[in-house]
N, C-alpha and C positions, 0 to 999 in steps of 0.2 A: 401355855398359849403362847405367853411372851418370849419365853426362852427359845421357844422353837422357831419364831421370827427373827429375833436376833442370829440366827444361826445359816436361818436361809439368808440374810442380810452382809453376812460376812460371806458366805458361800459367793453371793453377787458381787462384794466388793474386791475380791481377791480375783474374780474371773475379770472383772469391769480393769481393774489397775493393768491387769496382764495384757489382757487384751489391748488396753491403749498403746502401752510399751512398742508389744508388738507389731501392731497396726501401722504407728507411725499417722493416724488421719484423725482430722480434727473432731473435735467434742460433737457438733452437729451430726455429724456424719457415723459415729463410734454409739451416739443415743438411737439413731435410726435404722441400727442393722436389725435384720429379722434373722430368726433362727435358720432357715433355708438359705442366710446369705453365706453361712460358712459351714451349715451341716450338710452332709452328702452321703443319705440313707440311713444308719443310726450313727455314724462318725464324725465328729468335728476334722474339717480336711487341714491339712497342713498348710494351703495356699486359699484365700479368697480374691475378689474384687470387687469394686464397689464403682459409683458414681460418685464423685464428688459433688457435693451440693455447689460450695463456691465456684471452683475451678470450670466443673461440667464436664471434669477428665476421668478417663477412667483408670484405677491406682489398682493395683494386685497389692497386695500383703502378706507375710507371714506368719502362720500359728505355731508359734514352738510347743514343744513337747508339754510341758509342765501350764502352759496355757490351755493348750486343748484339752488336758484333764481336770483340770478347773472349772472351763466352759461346761464340759461335759458331767461334770458333780452339779454344777448352777442350774444346770438345762433340766436334769434329773430332780432336782430338789423342789426346784419351781413349778414345774411337770408344765414344762413350756412345749407347743405344738411347733409343727414347722413354719406357720404364716405369724407367728407369736415375735413379739418386739422381743430381743434377745435379752433387753432390759425395760420391763413394761414396769410403769406406774401401778403406786398402789392405791392413787389418789383417783385415778380415771385408768379403769384395766383395758380401754382399747386404746391409749395410748403410751408414749415409752416416757422413761425419765426424762425432765427438763435437761437443758444444759445446766440451768442453776442449781438444781439439785442433784446433777452430777458433782458440780463445784463445790457443795456443801458435802457431799462422800467424800472427796478428795481433802476436803479441810479435816473432816473430822478424822480419816485416813491419816493424815500426815501428822496431827495432833497428838492421835494415839502412840505413835513414835518418837514425841517429844522432837520435833523440827519442827524450824520458824516458819508458821503457816503462809507467810508473809512471801517467803522465798519459793514456796510453791505452790503448785497449782492443777490444772487440767492440761494447761499447755506445755508444762515440766514434763509431764508422761508422754507427749507427742516428741517433744523437743531430745529425750534423752537418748533414745539411740542412735538417731542420726548423727548426733554429736560423737557419741561414742564410736561409730563407725567410719565419722570423719578422722578424729583424732587416730584411730588404728590405719587407716587406707590412704589419707590425703584423697580420697575420691569423689569429689566434687558431684561432678557426671552421676555416679553411684547414688548418692543421697538425693540429689535433686529429682532421678528418677523416683526414690523412694518416696517422697514425698509428698510426690506428683506436680512439682513445679515446671513451669514451662519457659523460667528463663534463670539461667543461673546466677544473673546478677541478686535474684531474688532469693536462692541458697545462699550465694556468700553472706546477703543481709540477716536471714533469717541465722546461721550460726554464728552468727557474731565473728568473721572471720576478720581482721586487721588488719593492717600496715606490719604490728609485731610479727605475726603469725606468716607473713609471708615472707619478712625478714630470716626471721627462724630457718623457714623451708630452704630459704637460698642459703643460708650460712651452713645447710646438710648436705648440700649438691657442690661438689668442686665438677670445676669446668675441665 
């Protein structure tokens, strides 16, 4: 029985980490997702939309193919129904995993691949894809929309874009 629970936890963790990076949503929003938020019929959708708790704005996000597969496996292994939380609590069946528990799961995952646990956390998963998108495209507006920010200044601050980045961009552009 213990081995079966450990396997289920691995399915959950993989689905959770993948969705955290794809969705770019805050931990509180990720943990409060229900199956119906991402599933249409019997399939995980390629896009979903949620109302952010903090900003009270709607945010759309994509769910990539590998993430859809891992979520489909997790939902099946866990026996989840449409109204169930996507990541239910083991301690309190009617609730979702707390953000503190999510942070412990991330820490355990980071530790298992021998990375420095103090350098990575739940927010690292949220920040990864926007940082890569910005690095490839330099499109702040796109990153702003993906994160659900209302102010461009917040996006700049969030990504940690500083004077050095601006100067590097300027050097690459001839007049």
